[in-house]
N, C-alpha and C positions, 0 to 999 in steps of 0.2 A: 423341901428345898435345901435345908440345912445338911441333910444326909448326902445330897448330891454334891454340895461344895466340899465336904470332907472326903467323899470318895474321889472326886476330882483331884484334891490335893494329894491324896495317897498315891493315885495313879501317876501323877506328875513326879512325885518324889521317887517312885520306883523306876520310872523311865529315865530320870536323871541319874540315878545310881547305876542303871544298866549301861548307859552311855559312858559314864566315867570309868567303869570297869573295862570297857572296850579300848580306851585310849591308853597308850603306854607313856608313862611319865618317868622322868629321871631327874635327879638332883645333881648339881654341879657346884663346886667351890671356885667360883669365878676369880675371886681375889688371889687364891693360892696359885692358880694357873698363870694369871697376869703377872704375879710377882716372880714366878719362875722362868718367864720368857727372857732370853738375853736381850731382846730389843727394849724391854721395859727397863732393865738395868742401865742400858745406854741412855735412854731418855731421861732417867733419874740423874745420872751423872751430868748430862748436858744441862739440865734444868738447875742443878746445884751450882754449877760453874756460872751460868748466866745470873742466877740469883745473888751469888757472892760478889760478882763483878758490879752489879747494880747497887748492891748494899754498900760496897766499898766507895763507889762514886758518891752516893748520898751521904755517907759518913764523913767523907772528906769536905763536902760542901757544908754539911751541918757543923762540923768543927770550925770551919772558916766563919760561918755565921755566928757561932757562939763567941768566938774571939772578937768579932766586931761588936757584939752586944756588950761583952765585958769592957771593951775599950771605951764604949760610949758611956757605960755606967761609971767608969773611972774619970772620964774627962767631960762628962755632960755638964757639970757645974761651971766649967770654964767657958762653955759656948754661949753664944747669944741665943735669945729665944727663937729667932729665925733659923739659926743653925741647928738648934735642938729639934725643931719642928721638921726640918728637912731630913735630918739624920734618922728621926723616928719614922718618918714616911719611907725612907729608903730601907730601913730594917724591916718594916711591915711588908713591903713589897718583896724583899728577899725572902722573908718567911713564907709568904703566900706562894712564891715561886717554888720554894723547897717542897711545900705540901703538894703542889701540883705535880712536881717531878716524882715524888713518892707514889702518888696515885697513878701516874703514867707508867712508872716502873712495874707497879703491881699488875696493871692491865696488860703490859707487854709480856710479863711472865705468864699470865693466864692464856694469852693468845698463843704464845710459844708452846706452852704445855698442850693446848688443844691440837695445834698443828703437828707436834711431835707424836702425841699419842694416837691420833687418828689412824695412821696405817697399822699401828700395833693392835688397836682395838678391832679394826677391820679384819686382820689376820686371825685373831682369836675368834671372833664371831663367825668367820668362814669355817674355821675348824670345828667349831660347835655344830654348825649346820651339817658339815659333812659326817661328823660322828653321829648326829641324830638320824640322818638318812640312812647310814650304814647299819645302824642298830634298830631302826624301826621306831624310834621314840617320837611321839607326837608333840610332846612338850618337854622342855628342859627348864627347871626352875633353879635359881640361885639358892644354894643351900643356906646362905647366911640370912635369907629371909624366912626360913622355916623354923617353927618352934620344935617340931618333932620331925626327924628325918629317918625314914625307913625305906626299903625298896632299892631300886637301882641307883647306883652312883655313876654318873657320866664322866666324872673327873679323869679317871685313867684312860678312857677312850679319847678324850680330847687331848690329853697329854701325848698320847701315842700319835694322833693326828698331827700335832705340832712338832713331834720329834724330841720331846723333853721328858 
């Protein structure tokens, strides 16, 4: 019984090796190609502009908040207990609003990034698919995930497909 199990394991190993050899596999430097695409550069520029605009808005509001806090710290001793409590509540509310605005700005940036990158990634993935079909590759693996890379490099074929 033990010999049958070992024999079965050896047969399965040999069959798997035979199937793997029959398939054509290529590696691709996905990030390199993505970074070379003109559309990616435009997306990066648009996202940087959007990010800087949001950052400037938040900085302006944050500076105003800090000025209010400093004013309160300087004049807080002159206020009545009720006035101090009201001002502290107002400052806490403002701080909470600033944190929510920062979170919203970050979410907006992520949504915008996804929206702008989707057509670029679709174009790249379509080019990869066309290059794979044209060259008879069954699988294309991202080269960054490989420890050792030998064999076919699909990067030039996909660059050609994209015209870069």
